[in-house]
TORPA-4810 file (N, C-alpha, C, O; in nm, 3 decimals):
<nodes>
NODE_1_14.483_3.797_8.016_14.488_3.735_7.887_14.582_3.615_7.896_14.690_3.624_7.955_M
NODE_2_14.540_3.505_7.839_14.621_3.383_7.846_14.735_3.387_7.745_14.734_3.466_7.651_S
NODE_3_14.831_3.301_7.766_14.944_3.289_7.673_14.895_3.252_7.533_14.946_3.303_7.433_E
NODE_4_14.798_3.162_7.526_14.743_3.121_7.397_14.677_3.238_7.325_14.690_3.252_7.204_A
NODE_5_14.607_3.323_7.399_14.543_3.439_7.339_14.648_3.539_7.288_14.633_3.595_7.179_E
NODE_6_14.751_3.561_7.366_14.857_3.652_7.325_14.923_3.602_7.197_14.946_3.679_7.103_I
NODE_7_14.953_3.474_7.192_15.015_3.416_7.073_14.921_3.423_6.953_14.966_3.446_6.840_E
NODE_8_14.792_3.403_6.976_14.694_3.404_6.866_14.677_3.542_6.805_14.638_3.553_6.689_A
NODE_9_14.705_3.647_6.880_14.689_3.782_6.826_14.771_3.802_6.699_14.731_3.879_6.611_L
NODE_10_14.883_3.735_6.689_14.968_3.749_6.572_14.925_3.659_6.457_14.981_3.668_6.347_E
NODE_11_14.827_3.574_6.479_14.784_3.478_6.377_14.631_3.483_6.363_14.562_3.401_6.423_R
NODE_12_14.579_3.577_6.285_14.434_3.588_6.271_14.365_3.459_6.228_14.247_3.439_6.257_P
NODE_13_14.437_3.372_6.159_14.376_3.245_6.118_14.346_3.154_6.237_14.272_3.057_6.222_D
NODE_14_14.403_3.183_6.353_14.378_3.102_6.473_14.275_3.165_6.567_14.243_3.107_6.670_S
NODE_15_14.225_3.282_6.532_14.131_3.352_6.621_14.007_3.269_6.651_13.958_3.271_6.764_W
NODE_16_13.957_3.196_6.553_13.836_3.115_6.576_13.857_3.010_6.683_13.763_2.972_6.752_N
NODE_17_13.979_2.962_6.696_14.009_2.857_6.793_14.027_2.910_6.935_14.016_2.835_7.031_D
NODE_18_14.054_3.039_6.947_14.095_3.095_7.077_13.995_3.195_7.135_13.973_3.198_7.256_V
NODE_19_13.934_3.276_7.049_13.850_3.385_7.097_13.702_3.361_7.071_13.665_3.290_6.977_F
NODE_20_13.618_3.422_7.155_13.474_3.414_7.133_13.432_3.513_7.023_13.513_3.593_6.978_D
NODE_21_13.306_3.506_6.982_13.257_3.589_6.871_13.275_3.738_6.897_13.315_3.813_6.808_D
NODE_22_13.246_3.781_7.018_13.255_3.923_7.053_13.399_3.973_7.042_13.423_4.080_6.986_R
NODE_23_13.492_3.897_7.094_13.633_3.936_7.088_13.685_3.934_6.945_13.762_4.021_6.905_T
NODE_24_13.643_3.834_6.868_13.685_3.829_6.727_13.633_3.951_6.650_13.705_4.007_6.567_R
NODE_25_13.511_3.992_6.678_13.457_4.112_6.612_13.543_4.233_6.645_13.573_4.315_6.557_A
NODE_26_13.581_4.245_6.770_13.665_4.356_6.812_13.802_4.351_6.745_13.854_4.454_6.702_L
NODE_27_13.861_4.234_6.737_13.991_4.219_6.670_13.982_4.256_6.522_14.073_4.319_6.468_L
NODE_28_13.874_4.216_6.458_13.855_4.252_6.318_13.837_4.403_6.302_13.885_4.461_6.204_H
NODE_29_13.770_4.466_6.397_13.757_4.612_6.393_13.895_4.676_6.406_13.927_4.769_6.331_L
NODE_30_13.975_4.628_6.498_14.109_4.684_6.516_14.190_4.671_6.387_14.261_4.765_6.349_A
NODE_31_14.181_4.557_6.321_14.249_4.539_6.193_14.195_4.637_6.089_14.272_4.701_6.017_D
NODE_32_14.064_4.647_6.081_14.002_4.736_5.982_14.041_4.881_6.007_14.058_4.958_5.913_A
NODE_33_14.054_4.918_6.133_14.086_5.056_6.167_14.230_5.093_6.130_14.262_5.211_6.122_M
NODE_34_14.316_4.995_6.106_14.452_5.027_6.065_14.468_5.023_5.914_14.580_5.033_5.863_S
NODE_35_14.359_5.008_5.843_14.359_5.010_5.696_14.269_5.126_5.652_14.245_5.219_5.728_A
NODE_36_14.222_5.119_5.531_14.132_5.221_5.477_13.994_5.204_5.542_13.930_5.101_5.526_D
NODE_37_13.950_5.306_5.614_13.823_5.297_5.686_13.707_5.363_5.611_13.599_5.379_5.667_T
NODE_38_13.730_5.402_5.486_13.622_5.470_5.414_13.502_5.378_5.389_13.389_5.425_5.378_S
NODE_39_13.527_5.247_5.382_13.418_5.151_5.366_13.450_5.025_5.446_13.530_4.942_5.403_T
NODE_40_13.389_5.013_5.562_13.404_4.891_5.641_13.313_4.784_5.583_13.207_4.815_5.528_L
NODE_41_13.354_4.660_5.596_13.272_4.550_5.544_13.137_4.547_5.613_13.128_4.563_5.735_E
NODE_42_13.032_4.525_5.535_12.895_4.522_5.589_12.882_4.414_5.696_12.816_4.435_5.797_A
NODE_43_12.943_4.299_5.673_12.935_4.189_5.770_12.999_4.226_5.902_12.949_4.189_6.008_G
NODE_44_13.110_4.299_5.896_13.175_4.343_6.019_13.087_4.440_6.095_13.073_4.430_6.217_L
NODE_45_13.026_4.532_6.023_12.937_4.630_6.088_12.821_4.559_6.157_12.789_4.591_6.272_I
NODE_46_12.760_4.464_6.089_12.648_4.388_6.148_12.694_4.313_6.272_12.626_4.316_6.375_T
NODE_47_12.808_4.246_6.262_12.860_4.168_6.375_12.890_4.259_6.493_12.855_4.227_6.607_T
NODE_48_12.953_4.372_6.467_12.985_4.465_6.576_12.858_4.516_6.644_12.852_4.525_6.766_L
NODE_49_12.757_4.549_6.564_12.631_4.598_6.621_12.558_4.490_6.700_12.482_4.520_6.792_R
NODE_50_12.582_4.364_6.665_12.522_4.254_6.741_12.585_4.237_6.879_12.521_4.188_6.971_D
NODE_51_12.710_4.279_6.893_12.785_4.254_7.016_12.809_4.377_7.104_12.839_4.363_7.222_H
NODE_52_12.795_4.496_7.047_12.828_4.617_7.122_12.718_4.722_7.106_12.654_4.731_7.001_F
NODE_53_12.699_4.800_7.210_12.605_4.913_7.203_12.670_5.026_7.123_12.790_5.022_7.096_T
NODE_54_12.591_5.126_7.086_12.648_5.240_7.013_12.752_5.312_7.097_12.855_5.356_7.045_E
NODE_55_12.727_5.325_7.226_12.823_5.392_7.314_12.954_5.312_7.320_13.062_5.370_7.316_A
NODE_56_12.944_5.179_7.329_13.064_5.096_7.331_13.140_5.107_7.199_13.263_5.116_7.197_E
NODE_57_13.066_5.106_7.088_13.131_5.118_6.957_13.202_5.252_6.943_13.313_5.258_6.890_L
NODE_58_13.139_5.357_6.989_13.203_5.489_6.983_13.334_5.489_7.059_13.435_5.541_7.010_A
NODE_59_13.334_5.431_7.177_13.456_5.426_7.257_13.562_5.338_7.190_13.679_5.374_7.188_E
NODE_60_13.521_5.224_7.137_13.616_5.135_7.070_13.678_5.201_6.947_13.798_5.187_6.923_L
NODE_61_13.597_5.273_6.871_13.648_5.343_6.752_13.748_5.450_6.794_13.852_5.466_6.731_I
NODE_62_13.716_5.524_6.898_13.807_5.628_6.945_13.939_5.570_6.995_14.045_5.625_6.965_L
NODE_63_13.933_5.462_7.070_14.055_5.401_7.122_14.140_5.345_7.007_14.261_5.365_7.004_V
NODE_64_14.077_5.275_6.914_14.151_5.219_6.800_14.209_5.332_6.715_14.324_5.323_6.669_A
NODE_65_14.133_5.437_6.693_14.182_5.550_6.615_14.299_5.619_6.683_14.396_5.656_6.616_G
NODE_66_14.292_5.636_6.813_14.401_5.699_6.887_14.526_5.613_6.883_14.637_5.665_6.867_Q
NODE_67_14.511_5.483_6.896_14.626_5.393_6.889_14.692_5.400_6.752_14.814_5.403_6.741_A
NODE_68_14.610_5.403_6.647_14.664_5.415_6.512_14.735_5.549_6.492_14.843_5.554_6.432_N
NODE_69_14.675_5.656_6.542_14.738_5.787_6.531_14.874_5.786_6.602_14.973_5.833_6.546_L
NODE_70_14.877_5.733_6.723_15.003_5.729_6.798_15.110_5.650_6.722_15.225_5.693_6.714_N
NODE_71_15.071_5.535_6.666_15.167_5.454_6.591_15.218_5.528_6.467_15.338_5.527_6.439_N
NODE_72_15.129_5.590_6.393_15.168_5.659_6.270_15.255_5.781_6.299_15.353_5.805_6.229_R
NODE_73_15.218_5.856_6.401_15.300_5.972_6.438_15.437_5.926_6.487_15.539_5.984_6.451_V
NODE_74_15.439_5.822_6.567_15.567_5.770_6.616_15.656_5.721_6.503_15.776_5.748_6.503_G
NODE_75_15.598_5.650_6.407_15.677_5.602_6.294_15.732_5.718_6.212_15.850_5.717_6.174_N
NODE_76_15.650_5.817_6.185_15.695_5.933_6.107_15.801_6.011_6.185_15.901_6.055_6.127_A
NODE_77_15.780_6.028_6.315_15.875_6.103_6.396_16.011_6.035_6.399_16.114_6.102_6.390_A
NODE_78_16.013_5.904_6.410_16.141_5.831_6.409_16.215_5.855_6.279_16.337_5.873_6.279_K
NODE_79_16.142_5.857_6.168_16.206_5.875_6.039_16.248_6.020_6.014_16.356_6.046_5.959_Q
NODE_80_16.162_6.113_6.054_16.188_6.253_6.023_16.269_6.326_6.129_16.345_6.418_6.097_L
NODE_81_16.254_6.287_6.254_16.317_6.361_6.363_16.428_6.284_6.431_16.493_6.336_6.522_L
NODE_82_16.450_6.163_6.388_16.556_6.081_6.449_16.693_6.130_6.410_16.707_6.226_6.334_G
NODE_83_16.791_6.067_6.461_16.930_6.102_6.435_16.962_6.086_6.286_16.929_5.984_6.226_R
NODE_84_17.024_6.185_6.230_17.064_6.181_6.090_17.197_6.111_6.076_17.282_6.117_6.164_R
NODE_85_17.215_6.045_5.964_17.340_5.971_5.942_17.459_6.068_5.925_17.573_6.028_5.946_S
NODE_86_17.433_6.194_5.887_17.541_6.290_5.868_17.571_6.372_5.994_17.654_6.463_5.990_D
NODE_87_17.504_6.339_6.107_17.527_6.410_6.235_17.649_6.357_6.303_17.685_6.404_6.411_D
</nodes>
C-alpha cells in the first residue's frame, strides 16, 4: 500500500482520487460494517455485487465483522477490566 493510500484511509472524501472502484466499494463496506448493519444502502449492495463474488463477499463480511468485534471487546475490556483509579 502506498503512502498516499494510507493517508487517504483517514479521509473518505479523498478516496475517489486514490482508490479504484473495487477498493472504494470495500472501504465503504468496512465503514458500513462499523455502524448499524440492519439496512445497508442499496447502492452499496449493488456496487459490492458488481465487484465481488458471493464467496468473496462472505469472507469480507466475516473479516470486517471479526475486526469490529475485536475492537468493541477491546474497548469494553479496557474500560471494565482496566486498572481502577481506587487501586
